[in-house]
A tleap script that builds the chain and sets N, CA, C and O, in Angstrom:
source leaprc.protein.ff14SB
mol = sequence {
  NMET THR ARG ARG SER ARG ASN ILE LYS LEU
  ILE PHE VAL SER LEU SER PHE VAL LEU LEU
  LEU ALA TYR VAL VAL GLY ALA GLY LEU LYS
  ARG THR PHE VAL TYR TYR TYR THR VAL ASP
  GLU LEU LYS ALA LYS ALA GLY LYS VAL ASP
  GLY ASP TYR VAL LYS VAL SER GLY GLU VAL
  VAL ALA GLY SER VAL ASN ARG ALA GLY HIE
  HIE LEU SER PHE ILE ILE ALA GLU ASN GLY
  ASP SER LEU ASN VAL VAL TYR ASN GLY PRO
  VAL PRO ASP ALA PHE THR GLU GLY ILE SER
  VAL VAL VAL GLU GLY VAL TYR LYS LYS SER
  GLY ASN ILE LEU ARG ALA LYS ASN LEU LEU
  THR LYS CYS PRO SER LYS TYR GLU ALA GLU
  LEU ASP SER SER LYS CTHR
}
set mol.1.N position { 0.713 -0.933 -0.051 }
set mol.1.CA position { 0.052 -0.195 -0.170 }
set mol.1.C position { 1.083 1.456 0.210 }
set mol.1.O position { 1.821 1.825 1.123 }
set mol.2.N position { 0.600 2.014 -1.017 }
set mol.2.CA position { 1.165 3.793 -1.045 }
set mol.2.C position { 0.955 4.152 0.064 }
set mol.2.O position { 0.093 3.702 0.818 }
set mol.3.N position { 1.887 5.183 0.325 }
set mol.3.CA position { 1.546 6.199 1.393 }
set mol.3.C position { 0.567 7.132 1.027 }
set mol.3.O position { -0.131 7.707 1.862 }
set mol.4.N position { 0.444 7.390 -0.714 }
set mol.4.CA position { -0.908 8.106 -0.820 }
set mol.4.C position { -2.376 7.580 -0.936 }
set mol.4.O position { -3.438 8.193 -0.826 }
set mol.5.N position { -2.086 6.097 -1.223 }
set mol.5.CA position { -3.464 5.221 -0.627 }
set mol.5.C position { -3.771 5.072 0.938 }
set mol.5.O position { -4.874 4.980 1.476 }
set mol.6.N position { -2.853 5.072 1.360 }
set mol.6.CA position { -3.483 5.348 3.306 }
set mol.6.C position { -3.622 6.851 3.480 }
set mol.6.O position { -4.621 7.231 4.090 }
set mol.7.N position { -2.707 7.820 3.002 }
set mol.7.CA position { -3.425 8.997 2.929 }
set mol.7.C position { -5.144 9.197 3.253 }
set mol.7.O position { -5.918 9.365 4.196 }
set mol.8.N position { -5.124 9.044 1.718 }
set mol.8.CA position { -6.767 8.695 1.305 }
set mol.8.C position { -7.502 7.800 2.157 }
set mol.8.O position { -8.648 8.081 2.510 }
set mol.9.N position { -7.007 6.892 2.460 }
set mol.9.CA position { -8.076 5.976 3.158 }
set mol.9.C position { -8.332 6.868 5.233 }
set mol.9.O position { -9.185 6.990 6.112 }
set mol.10.N position { -7.315 7.113 5.016 }
set mol.10.CA position { -7.253 7.874 6.482 }
set mol.10.C position { -8.044 9.344 6.935 }
set mol.10.O position { -8.324 9.774 8.054 }
set mol.11.N position { -8.312 9.999 5.361 }
set mol.11.CA position { -9.045 10.896 4.999 }
set mol.11.C position { -10.439 10.809 5.019 }
set mol.11.O position { -11.335 11.467 5.548 }
set mol.12.N position { -10.374 9.647 4.174 }
set mol.12.CA position { -11.948 9.411 4.096 }
set mol.12.C position { -12.468 8.738 5.031 }
set mol.12.O position { -13.675 8.928 5.181 }
set mol.13.N position { -11.735 7.658 6.052 }
set mol.13.CA position { -12.094 7.256 7.837 }
set mol.13.C position { -12.703 8.761 8.488 }
set mol.13.O position { -13.881 8.978 8.772 }
set mol.14.N position { -11.538 9.730 8.636 }
set mol.14.CA position { -12.120 10.861 9.441 }
set mol.14.C position { -13.036 11.711 8.796 }
set mol.14.O position { -13.808 12.490 9.354 }
set mol.15.N position { -12.899 11.509 7.528 }
set mol.15.CA position { -14.418 12.443 7.137 }
set mol.15.C position { -16.002 11.318 7.353 }
set mol.15.O position { -17.199 11.587 7.253 }
set mol.16.N position { -15.594 10.606 7.532 }
set mol.16.CA position { -16.954 9.407 7.433 }
set mol.16.C position { -17.135 9.960 8.792 }
set mol.16.O position { -18.207 10.514 9.033 }
set mol.17.N position { -15.958 9.861 9.988 }
set mol.17.CA position { -16.481 10.054 11.684 }
set mol.17.C position { -16.583 11.172 11.805 }
set mol.17.O position { -17.028 11.350 12.939 }
set mol.18.N position { -16.406 12.317 11.201 }
set mol.18.CA position { -16.578 13.875 11.587 }
set mol.18.C position { -18.360 13.844 11.081 }
set mol.18.O position { -19.194 14.424 11.776 }
set mol.19.N position { -18.737 13.126 9.858 }
set mol.19.CA position { -20.277 13.166 9.924 }
set mol.19.C position { -21.014 12.581 10.537 }
set mol.19.O position { -22.027 13.126 10.974 }
set mol.20.N position { -20.767 11.431 10.736 }
set mol.20.CA position { -21.277 10.431 11.906 }
set mol.20.C position { -21.701 11.435 13.188 }
set mol.20.O position { -22.843 11.426 13.648 }
set mol.21.N position { -20.838 12.134 13.602 }
set mol.21.CA position { -20.402 12.461 14.757 }
set mol.21.C position { -21.522 14.137 14.520 }
set mol.21.O position { -21.988 14.796 15.449 }
set mol.22.N position { -21.682 14.428 13.053 }
set mol.22.CA position { -22.414 15.940 13.326 }
set mol.22.C position { -23.951 15.181 13.441 }
set mol.22.O position { -24.929 15.541 14.096 }
set mol.23.N position { -23.804 14.172 12.686 }
set mol.23.CA position { -25.162 13.697 12.776 }
set mol.23.C position { -25.732 13.425 14.001 }
set mol.23.O position { -26.606 14.216 14.356 }
set mol.24.N position { -25.463 12.510 14.739 }
set mol.24.CA position { -25.371 12.429 16.289 }
set mol.24.C position { -25.756 13.773 16.915 }
set mol.24.O position { -26.956 13.853 17.176 }
set mol.25.N position { -25.144 14.659 17.163 }
set mol.25.CA position { -24.951 16.156 17.659 }
set mol.25.C position { -26.238 16.882 16.958 }
set mol.25.O position { -27.058 17.399 17.716 }
set mol.26.N position { -26.425 16.937 15.737 }
set mol.26.CA position { -27.424 17.453 15.576 }
set mol.26.C position { -29.178 16.778 15.477 }
set mol.26.O position { -30.231 17.342 15.176 }
set mol.27.N position { -28.954 15.724 15.772 }
set mol.27.CA position { -29.960 14.549 16.391 }
set mol.27.C position { -30.395 14.758 17.600 }
set mol.27.O position { -31.604 14.558 17.716 }
set mol.28.N position { -29.685 15.187 18.828 }
set mol.28.CA position { -29.848 15.348 19.991 }
set mol.28.C position { -30.376 16.907 19.928 }
set mol.28.O position { -31.466 17.147 20.446 }
set mol.29.N position { -29.605 18.015 19.283 }
set mol.29.CA position { -29.880 19.308 19.287 }
set mol.29.C position { -31.312 19.227 18.944 }
set mol.29.O position { -32.089 19.515 19.854 }
set mol.30.N position { -31.800 18.893 17.817 }
set mol.30.CA position { -33.229 18.944 17.526 }
set mol.30.C position { -33.944 18.727 18.497 }
set mol.30.O position { -34.558 19.722 18.883 }
set mol.31.N position { -34.127 17.725 19.104 }
set mol.31.CA position { -34.999 17.340 20.220 }
set mol.31.C position { -34.850 18.223 21.706 }
set mol.31.O position { -35.818 18.577 22.379 }
set mol.32.N position { -33.699 18.437 21.980 }
set mol.32.CA position { -33.275 19.772 22.976 }
set mol.32.C position { -34.285 21.005 22.656 }
set mol.32.O position { -35.151 21.536 23.351 }
set mol.33.N position { -33.737 21.303 21.047 }
set mol.33.CA position { -34.326 22.912 21.476 }
set mol.33.C position { -35.787 22.654 19.994 }
set mol.33.O position { -35.951 22.969 18.815 }
set mol.34.N position { -36.515 21.905 21.081 }
set mol.34.CA position { -37.558 22.099 20.301 }
set mol.34.C position { -38.376 23.863 20.605 }
set mol.34.O position { -38.195 24.755 21.434 }
set mol.35.N position { -39.363 23.652 19.337 }
set mol.35.CA position { -39.874 25.506 19.870 }
set mol.35.C position { -41.235 25.229 20.218 }
set mol.35.O position { -42.180 24.588 19.757 }
set mol.36.N position { -40.838 26.343 21.738 }
set mol.36.CA position { -41.737 26.554 22.735 }
set mol.36.C position { -43.571 26.790 21.834 }
set mol.36.O position { -43.574 27.662 20.965 }
set mol.37.N position { -44.511 26.278 22.002 }
set mol.37.CA position { -45.460 26.898 21.297 }
set mol.37.C position { -46.390 27.445 22.321 }
set mol.37.O position { -45.996 27.005 23.401 }
set mol.38.N position { -47.386 28.160 22.487 }
set mol.38.CA position { -48.362 28.495 23.313 }
set mol.38.C position { -49.681 27.772 23.175 }
set mol.38.O position { -49.750 27.764 21.946 }
set mol.39.N position { -50.645 27.231 23.539 }
set mol.39.CA position { -51.847 26.118 23.188 }
set mol.39.C position { -52.366 26.761 21.740 }
set mol.39.O position { -52.502 26.153 20.679 }
set mol.40.N position { -52.528 27.678 21.915 }
set mol.40.CA position { -53.677 28.818 20.795 }
set mol.40.C position { -52.418 28.485 19.470 }
set mol.40.O position { -52.738 27.973 18.397 }
set mol.41.N position { -51.103 28.858 19.791 }
set mol.41.CA position { -50.026 28.769 18.486 }
set mol.41.C position { -50.289 27.219 18.174 }
set mol.41.O position { -50.924 26.956 17.153 }
set mol.42.N position { -49.864 26.239 18.946 }
set mol.42.CA position { -50.068 24.846 18.307 }
set mol.42.C position { -51.318 24.381 17.889 }
set mol.42.O position { -51.303 23.369 17.189 }
set mol.43.N position { -52.694 25.028 18.232 }
set mol.43.CA position { -53.511 24.768 17.596 }
set mol.43.C position { -53.708 24.960 16.075 }
set mol.43.O position { -54.299 24.224 15.285 }
set mol.44.N position { -52.897 26.441 15.802 }
set mol.44.CA position { -53.070 27.402 14.349 }
set mol.44.C position { -52.118 26.392 13.587 }
set mol.44.O position { -52.128 26.477 12.359 }
set mol.45.N position { -51.303 25.456 14.168 }
set mol.45.CA position { -50.362 24.849 13.302 }
set mol.45.C position { -50.661 23.118 13.405 }
set mol.45.O position { -49.753 22.357 13.071 }
set mol.46.N position { -51.800 22.645 13.819 }
set mol.46.CA position { -51.718 21.392 14.335 }
set mol.46.C position { -51.556 20.542 13.194 }
set mol.46.O position { -51.060 19.424 13.337 }
set mol.47.N position { -51.997 21.045 11.860 }
set mol.47.CA position { -51.851 19.921 10.832 }
set mol.47.C position { -50.620 19.857 10.405 }
set mol.47.O position { -50.372 18.744 9.940 }
set mol.48.N position { -49.589 20.719 10.362 }
set mol.48.CA position { -48.178 20.782 10.566 }
set mol.48.C position { -47.623 20.215 11.343 }
set mol.48.O position { -46.525 19.816 10.958 }
set mol.49.N position { -47.957 19.907 12.606 }
set mol.49.CA position { -47.216 19.625 13.264 }
set mol.49.C position { -47.877 18.045 14.296 }
set mol.49.O position { -47.368 17.616 15.332 }
set mol.50.N position { -48.836 17.608 13.730 }
set mol.50.CA position { -49.298 16.722 14.147 }
set mol.50.C position { -48.435 14.894 14.119 }
set mol.50.O position { -47.941 14.357 13.128 }
set mol.51.N position { -48.493 14.491 15.126 }
set mol.51.CA position { -47.514 13.375 15.169 }
set mol.51.C position { -45.571 13.804 15.636 }
set mol.51.O position { -44.556 13.117 15.522 }
set mol.52.N position { -45.761 15.042 16.091 }
set mol.52.CA position { -44.382 15.983 16.143 }
set mol.52.C position { -43.981 15.877 17.404 }
set mol.52.O position { -44.806 15.614 18.279 }
set mol.53.N position { -42.865 16.033 17.647 }
set mol.53.CA position { -42.478 16.167 19.630 }
set mol.53.C position { -42.906 17.842 19.259 }
set mol.53.O position { -42.922 18.571 18.268 }
set mol.54.N position { -43.168 17.911 20.438 }
set mol.54.CA position { -43.642 19.487 20.751 }
set mol.54.C position { -43.358 19.705 22.344 }
set mol.54.O position { -43.444 18.910 23.280 }
set mol.55.N position { -42.965 21.158 22.297 }
set mol.55.CA position { -43.349 21.837 24.012 }
set mol.55.C position { -44.403 22.727 23.694 }
set mol.55.O position { -44.499 23.418 22.680 }
set mol.56.N position { -45.456 22.624 24.980 }
set mol.56.CA position { -46.507 23.709 24.736 }
set mol.56.C position { -46.409 24.221 26.363 }
set mol.56.O position { -45.900 23.497 27.219 }
set mol.57.N position { -46.839 25.256 26.599 }
set mol.57.CA position { -46.985 25.867 27.426 }
set mol.57.C position { -48.534 26.223 27.879 }
set mol.57.O position { -49.108 26.427 26.810 }
set mol.58.N position { -49.329 26.366 28.776 }
set mol.58.CA position { -50.678 26.607 29.396 }
set mol.58.C position { -50.743 26.705 30.473 }
set mol.58.O position { -49.817 26.619 31.280 }
set mol.59.N position { -52.367 26.996 30.769 }
set mol.59.CA position { -52.307 26.996 32.648 }
set mol.59.C position { -53.319 25.736 32.287 }
set mol.59.O position { -53.981 25.430 31.295 }
set mol.60.N position { -53.050 25.026 33.911 }
set mol.60.CA position { -53.775 23.692 34.120 }
set mol.60.C position { -55.217 24.205 34.408 }
set mol.60.O position { -55.229 25.146 35.202 }
set mol.61.N position { -56.220 23.878 34.031 }
set mol.61.CA position { -57.393 24.163 34.025 }
set mol.61.C position { -58.295 22.972 35.386 }
set mol.61.O position { -58.280 21.760 35.602 }
set mol.62.N position { -58.885 24.001 35.922 }
set mol.62.CA position { -59.638 23.730 37.208 }
set mol.62.C position { -60.549 22.868 37.026 }
set mol.62.O position { -61.265 23.052 36.042 }
set mol.63.N position { -60.785 21.815 37.786 }
set mol.63.CA position { -61.226 20.286 37.338 }
set mol.63.C position { -61.081 19.671 36.381 }
set mol.63.O position { -61.988 19.118 35.758 }
set mol.64.N position { -59.787 19.665 36.076 }
set mol.64.CA position { -59.732 18.759 34.558 }
set mol.64.C position { -58.798 17.669 35.137 }
set mol.64.O position { -58.653 16.658 34.451 }
set mol.65.N position { -58.218 17.747 36.193 }
set mol.65.CA position { -57.158 16.937 36.713 }
set mol.65.C position { -57.376 15.553 37.214 }
set mol.65.O position { -57.878 15.479 38.335 }
set mol.66.N position { -57.129 14.573 36.672 }
set mol.66.CA position { -57.546 13.334 36.843 }
set mol.66.C position { -55.843 12.457 37.348 }
set mol.66.O position { -54.863 12.436 36.602 }
set mol.67.N position { -55.875 12.022 38.306 }
set mol.67.CA position { -54.700 11.533 38.938 }
set mol.67.C position { -54.853 9.957 39.742 }
set mol.67.O position { -55.546 9.748 40.737 }
set mol.68.N position { -54.069 9.019 39.064 }
set mol.68.CA position { -54.238 8.127 39.601 }
set mol.68.C position { -52.538 6.944 39.759 }
set mol.68.O position { -52.368 6.047 38.934 }
set mol.69.N position { -51.672 7.152 40.716 }
set mol.69.CA position { -50.511 6.925 40.893 }
set mol.69.C position { -49.880 8.198 40.052 }
set mol.69.O position { -50.160 9.394 40.134 }
set mol.70.N position { -48.714 7.360 39.027 }
set mol.70.CA position { -47.712 8.212 38.119 }
set mol.70.C position { -48.685 8.565 36.875 }
set mol.70.O position { -48.134 9.241 36.007 }
set mol.71.N position { -50.112 8.206 36.624 }
set mol.71.CA position { -50.995 8.229 35.472 }
set mol.71.C position { -51.461 9.478 35.862 }
set mol.71.O position { -52.000 9.662 36.953 }
set mol.72.N position { -51.212 10.706 34.692 }
set mol.72.CA position { -51.989 11.834 35.222 }
set mol.72.C position { -52.734 12.505 33.660 }
set mol.72.O position { -52.030 12.253 32.682 }
set mol.73.N position { -54.026 13.296 33.345 }
set mol.73.CA position { -54.392 13.706 32.615 }
set mol.73.C position { -55.041 14.990 32.880 }
set mol.73.O position { -55.563 15.189 33.977 }
set mol.74.N position { -55.047 15.735 32.106 }
set mol.74.CA position { -55.468 17.450 32.549 }
set mol.74.C position { -55.233 17.897 31.367 }
set mol.74.O position { -54.557 17.330 30.508 }
set mol.75.N position { -55.924 19.205 31.253 }
set mol.75.CA position { -56.357 19.838 30.418 }
set mol.75.C position { -55.556 21.358 30.687 }
set mol.75.O position { -55.724 22.064 31.681 }
set mol.76.N position { -54.562 21.682 29.420 }
set mol.76.CA position { -53.877 23.186 29.583 }
set mol.76.C position { -54.578 24.068 28.436 }
set mol.76.O position { -54.859 23.633 27.319 }
set mol.77.N position { -54.855 25.592 28.963 }
set mol.77.CA position { -55.356 26.295 28.189 }
set mol.77.C position { -54.569 27.763 28.178 }
set mol.77.O position { -53.952 28.247 29.127 }
set mol.78.N position { -54.739 28.305 26.943 }
set mol.78.CA position { -54.623 29.756 26.808 }
set mol.78.C position { -54.811 30.537 25.695 }
set mol.78.O position { -54.394 30.116 24.616 }
set mol.79.N position { -55.339 31.547 25.760 }
set mol.79.CA position { -56.016 32.418 24.742 }
set mol.79.C position { -57.187 32.127 24.340 }
set mol.79.O position { -57.728 32.596 23.339 }
set mol.80.N position { -57.617 31.385 25.050 }
set mol.80.CA position { -59.100 30.776 24.522 }
set mol.80.C position { -58.779 29.182 23.858 }
set mol.80.O position { -59.839 28.702 23.454 }
set mol.81.N position { -57.908 28.495 23.701 }
set mol.81.CA position { -57.910 27.165 23.449 }
set mol.81.C position { -57.064 25.924 24.107 }
set mol.81.O position { -55.874 25.905 24.423 }
set mol.82.N position { -57.910 25.043 24.199 }
set mol.82.CA position { -57.288 24.184 25.018 }
set mol.82.C position { -56.440 22.657 24.750 }
set mol.82.O position { -56.403 22.205 23.606 }
set mol.83.N position { -55.992 22.163 25.519 }
set mol.83.CA position { -55.020 20.880 24.919 }
set mol.83.C position { -55.381 20.193 25.689 }
set mol.83.O position { -55.509 20.804 26.750 }
set mol.84.N position { -55.772 18.674 25.803 }
set mol.84.CA position { -55.557 17.757 26.371 }
set mol.84.C position { -54.305 17.117 26.392 }
set mol.84.O position { -53.717 16.829 25.350 }
set mol.85.N position { -53.719 16.800 27.867 }
set mol.85.CA position { -52.808 15.952 28.264 }
set mol.85.C position { -52.674 14.864 28.816 }
set mol.85.O position { -53.432 14.625 29.756 }
set mol.86.N position { -51.967 14.152 28.535 }
set mol.86.CA position { -51.674 12.314 29.221 }
set mol.86.C position { -50.495 12.004 29.741 }
set mol.86.O position { -49.570 11.646 29.013 }
set mol.87.N position { -50.377 12.096 31.018 }
set mol.87.CA position { -48.599 12.080 31.237 }
set mol.87.C position { -48.571 10.773 32.218 }
set mol.87.O position { -49.609 10.433 32.786 }
set mol.88.N position { -47.647 10.225 32.355 }
set mol.88.CA position { -46.984 9.210 32.969 }
set mol.88.C position { -45.769 9.463 33.558 }
set mol.88.O position { -44.993 9.750 32.646 }
set mol.89.N position { -45.106 9.508 34.821 }
set mol.89.CA position { -44.103 9.895 35.385 }
set mol.89.C position { -44.342 10.529 36.456 }
set mol.89.O position { -45.481 10.793 36.843 }
set mol.90.N position { -43.095 10.897 37.158 }
set mol.90.CA position { -43.379 12.152 38.892 }
set mol.90.C position { -44.190 13.215 38.225 }
set mol.90.O position { -44.173 13.772 37.128 }
set mol.91.N position { -44.826 13.272 39.196 }
set mol.91.CA position { -45.608 14.688 39.281 }
set mol.91.C position { -44.708 15.341 40.044 }
set mol.91.O position { -44.150 14.913 41.054 }
set mol.92.N position { -44.556 16.662 39.391 }
set mol.92.CA position { -43.688 18.022 40.426 }
set mol.92.C position { -44.522 18.200 41.620 }
set mol.92.O position { -45.637 17.677 41.594 }
set mol.93.N position { -44.194 18.795 42.571 }
set mol.93.CA position { -44.810 18.863 43.661 }
set mol.93.C position { -45.472 20.020 43.649 }
set mol.93.O position { -46.506 20.104 44.311 }
set mol.94.N position { -44.884 21.403 42.705 }
set mol.94.CA position { -45.615 22.301 42.672 }
set mol.94.C position { -47.069 22.075 41.497 }
set mol.94.O position { -47.786 22.992 41.097 }
set mol.95.N position { -47.165 21.022 41.237 }
set mol.95.CA position { -48.063 20.911 40.230 }
set mol.95.C position { -49.372 20.878 40.730 }
set mol.95.O position { -49.543 20.153 41.710 }
set mol.96.N position { -50.646 21.690 40.149 }
set mol.96.CA position { -51.971 21.753 41.011 }
set mol.96.C position { -52.833 22.702 39.654 }
set mol.96.O position { -52.212 23.223 38.727 }
set mol.97.N position { -54.183 22.755 39.795 }
set mol.97.CA position { -54.835 23.224 38.964 }
set mol.97.C position { -54.316 24.800 39.069 }
set mol.97.O position { -53.647 25.417 39.899 }
set mol.98.N position { -54.949 25.136 37.830 }
set mol.98.CA position { -54.213 26.923 37.841 }
set mol.98.C position { -52.948 27.454 37.377 }
set mol.98.O position { -52.738 28.545 36.848 }
set mol.99.N position { -52.109 26.490 37.663 }
set mol.99.CA position { -50.830 26.388 37.762 }
set mol.99.C position { -50.469 26.814 36.258 }
set mol.99.O position { -51.363 26.563 35.450 }
set mol.100.N position { -49.019 27.569 35.616 }
set mol.100.CA position { -48.874 27.345 34.355 }
set mol.100.C position { -47.479 26.080 34.327 }
set mol.100.O position { -46.533 25.841 35.078 }
set mol.101.N position { -47.942 25.551 33.158 }
set mol.101.CA position { -46.868 24.569 32.925 }
set mol.101.C position { -46.108 24.285 31.690 }
set mol.101.O position { -46.535 25.036 30.812 }
set mol.102.N position { -45.236 23.580 31.280 }
set mol.102.CA position { -44.589 23.341 30.232 }
set mol.102.C position { -44.836 21.710 30.050 }
set mol.102.O position { -44.780 20.981 31.040 }
set mol.103.N position { -45.031 21.338 29.124 }
set mol.103.CA position { -45.354 20.057 28.933 }
set mol.103.C position { -44.360 19.536 27.064 }
set mol.103.O position { -44.335 20.094 25.967 }
set mol.104.N position { -43.880 18.571 27.470 }
set mol.104.CA position { -43.287 18.344 25.910 }
set mol.104.C position { -43.835 16.799 25.772 }
set mol.104.O position { -43.930 15.929 26.637 }
set mol.105.N position { -44.147 16.774 24.435 }
set mol.105.CA position { -44.392 15.282 24.115 }
set mol.105.C position { -44.771 15.031 22.684 }
set mol.105.O position { -44.269 15.888 21.957 }
set mol.106.N position { -45.454 14.187 22.067 }
set mol.106.CA position { -45.940 13.635 20.890 }
set mol.106.C position { -47.302 14.442 20.638 }
set mol.106.O position { -48.097 14.498 21.577 }
set mol.107.N position { -47.608 15.047 19.470 }
set mol.107.CA position { -49.234 15.719 19.751 }
set mol.107.C position { -49.634 15.093 18.416 }
set mol.107.O position { -49.202 15.060 17.264 }
set mol.108.N position { -50.474 14.700 18.987 }
set mol.108.CA position { -52.048 14.027 17.902 }
set mol.108.C position { -53.011 14.648 17.525 }
set mol.108.O position { -53.983 14.545 18.274 }
set mol.109.N position { -53.166 15.385 16.477 }
set mol.109.CA position { -54.335 16.215 16.212 }
set mol.109.C position { -55.922 15.379 16.217 }
set mol.109.O position { -56.944 15.822 16.741 }
set mol.110.N position { -55.816 14.384 15.659 }
set mol.110.CA position { -57.296 13.691 16.029 }
set mol.110.C position { -57.008 13.609 17.813 }
set mol.110.O position { -56.033 13.318 18.505 }
set mol.111.N position { -58.317 14.002 18.067 }
set mol.111.CA position { -58.130 14.003 19.845 }
set mol.111.C position { -57.264 15.190 20.618 }
set mol.111.O position { -57.030 15.305 21.821 }
set mol.112.N position { -57.004 15.748 19.879 }
set mol.112.CA position { -56.077 17.010 20.218 }
set mol.112.C position { -55.630 16.862 21.492 }
set mol.112.O position { -56.140 17.370 22.491 }
set mol.113.N position { -54.476 16.020 21.441 }
set mol.113.CA position { -54.011 15.444 22.742 }
set mol.113.C position { -52.444 15.332 22.518 }
set mol.113.O position { -51.926 15.143 21.417 }
set mol.114.N position { -51.719 15.485 23.798 }
set mol.114.CA position { -50.172 15.414 23.670 }
set mol.114.C position { -50.034 14.443 24.816 }
set mol.114.O position { -50.564 14.507 25.926 }
set mol.115.N position { -49.093 13.394 24.251 }
set mol.115.CA position { -48.588 12.497 25.251 }
set mol.115.C position { -47.498 12.862 25.805 }
set mol.115.O position { -46.611 12.746 24.960 }
set mol.116.N position { -46.925 13.389 27.150 }
set mol.116.CA position { -46.036 13.853 27.737 }
set mol.116.C position { -45.210 13.235 27.893 }
set mol.116.O position { -45.482 12.258 28.591 }
set mol.117.N position { -44.288 13.294 27.593 }
set mol.117.CA position { -42.743 13.170 28.162 }
set mol.117.C position { -42.418 13.563 29.475 }
set mol.117.O position { -42.298 13.055 30.589 }
set mol.118.N position { -42.318 14.701 28.901 }
set mol.118.CA position { -41.581 15.685 30.540 }
set mol.118.C position { -42.933 16.363 30.799 }
set mol.118.O position { -43.806 16.549 29.952 }
set mol.119.N position { -42.984 16.763 32.309 }
set mol.119.CA position { -43.983 18.056 32.692 }
set mol.119.C position { -43.410 18.523 33.332 }
set mol.119.O position { -42.778 17.801 34.103 }
set mol.120.N position { -43.215 20.265 33.470 }
set mol.120.CA position { -42.303 21.238 34.111 }
set mol.120.C position { -43.152 21.825 34.483 }
set mol.120.O position { -44.134 21.881 33.743 }
set mol.121.N position { -43.198 22.554 35.810 }
set mol.121.CA position { -44.439 23.380 36.658 }
set mol.121.C position { -43.447 24.756 36.503 }
set mol.121.O position { -42.278 24.581 36.844 }
set mol.122.N position { -43.823 26.111 36.015 }
set mol.122.CA position { -43.549 27.453 35.774 }
set mol.122.C position { -43.263 27.824 37.738 }
set mol.122.O position { -43.662 27.133 38.676 }
set mol.123.N position { -42.566 28.952 37.787 }
set mol.123.CA position { -42.849 29.315 39.216 }
set mol.123.C position { -43.672 30.060 39.268 }
set mol.123.O position { -43.849 31.031 38.532 }
set mol.124.N position { -44.302 29.699 40.166 }
set mol.124.CA position { -45.517 31.060 40.554 }
set mol.124.C position { -45.092 32.242 40.695 }
set mol.124.O position { -43.881 32.422 40.825 }
set mol.125.N position { -45.890 33.198 40.699 }
set mol.125.CA position { -45.688 34.483 41.162 }
set mol.125.C position { -45.112 34.754 42.533 }
set mol.125.O position { -44.346 35.701 42.714 }
set mol.126.N position { -45.542 33.774 43.681 }
set mol.126.CA position { -45.176 34.051 45.101 }
set mol.126.C position { -43.643 33.699 45.400 }
set mol.126.O position { -43.132 33.778 46.517 }
set mol.127.N position { -43.313 33.497 44.810 }
set mol.127.CA position { -41.403 33.142 44.368 }
set mol.127.C position { -40.777 34.011 43.781 }
set mol.127.O position { -39.560 33.831 43.759 }
set mol.128.N position { -41.288 35.203 43.121 }
set mol.128.CA position { -40.736 36.006 42.430 }
set mol.128.C position { -40.226 37.053 43.754 }
set mol.128.O position { -40.900 37.183 44.776 }
set mol.129.N position { -38.920 37.753 43.514 }
set mol.129.CA position { -39.074 38.811 44.422 }
set mol.129.C position { -39.570 39.980 44.584 }
set mol.129.O position { -39.722 40.826 43.703 }
set mol.130.N position { -39.809 40.061 45.584 }
set mol.130.CA position { -40.982 41.553 45.768 }
set mol.130.C position { -40.182 42.806 45.631 }
set mol.130.O position { -39.146 42.723 46.290 }
set mol.131.N position { -40.308 43.903 45.017 }
set mol.131.CA position { -39.493 45.005 45.164 }
set mol.131.C position { -39.686 45.912 46.278 }
set mol.131.O position { -40.675 46.193 46.954 }
set mol.132.N position { -38.307 46.349 46.291 }
set mol.132.CA position { -38.089 46.994 47.735 }
set mol.132.C position { -38.835 48.500 47.173 }
set mol.132.O position { -38.345 49.204 46.289 }
set mol.133.N position { -39.844 48.731 47.750 }
set mol.133.CA position { -40.492 50.169 48.183 }
set mol.133.C position { -39.321 51.398 47.824 }
set mol.133.O position { -39.363 52.287 46.974 }
set mol.134.N position { -38.448 51.114 48.667 }
set mol.134.CA position { -37.653 51.959 49.193 }
set mol.134.C position { -36.559 52.197 47.879 }
set mol.134.O position { -35.853 53.181 48.098 }
set mol.135.N position { -36.342 51.711 46.933 }
set mol.135.CA position { -35.677 51.347 45.950 }
set mol.135.C position { -35.902 52.263 44.729 }
set mol.135.O position { -35.112 52.635 43.861 }
set mol.136.N position { -37.586 52.587 44.972 }
set mol.136.CA position { -38.106 53.127 43.381 }
set mol.136.C position { -37.978 54.647 43.605 }
set mol.136.O position { -38.258 55.430 42.698 }
savepdb mol mol.pdb
quit
């Protein structure tokens, strides 16, 4: 084997490795940087995102929460639109009716349902720092 053919082989193997690594990183980032929809934005794009992994924020509708162990179903709403959410997993301590949440999962237009993989609660306003009136 000549030196030139070894160099070509090394370049080909290196390039293949770099392309494979770029693909793996890109696929991972695509799931990490999922666009954040409000419920009304999701409903407006329902046909385009049907079957996709999405992030959606909204407020948990009072009276909609059904809990059985780690199985949880509820409705979130935002700007007059609502979305059914089904979630199996650990429920955050701060989760309650009326709280703002972010859910991540697969959206199905038929049934207007999100099968959530992640459930995050937003910090309620009671945790926000109060303004010191002496500094205003």
